[in-house]
C-alpha positions, 0 to 999 in steps of 0.5 A: 317047851321054853318061854319068854314074856315080852312082846310089843304092840302090832308086831308080827309074830313068825313061826320058824324052823329052829333044828328038828323044831319050831319057834316063835320069834317076834319080827325086829327081836333077836328073842324066841318066844317059845321052842317046841317040836311040833309046828301047831303048838308053835301056831296056837301061841303064836296066834294068840300073841297076834291077836293080843297085839292086833299084828300079823301071824306069818307061818314058815315052812321048814325050808323057810318059805313063807306058808301062811299069813293071817292079820288081826289088826284092828279094823 
């Protein structure tokens, strides 16, 4: 599992398939925040990032289609 540390406010965090594993990618960025073998691990990390930035978590299926969206925007 590898990690990057930069992220900005109100961003969408995507959990995307990457080879045989999964990655967390901030929307509008080419950088991957984390790469792991389990989707569940990527979701935990992406959820924390989305919560900390008042953003959204978007989980993709293996085929790339969206499986789930969670919003953490402050009201």
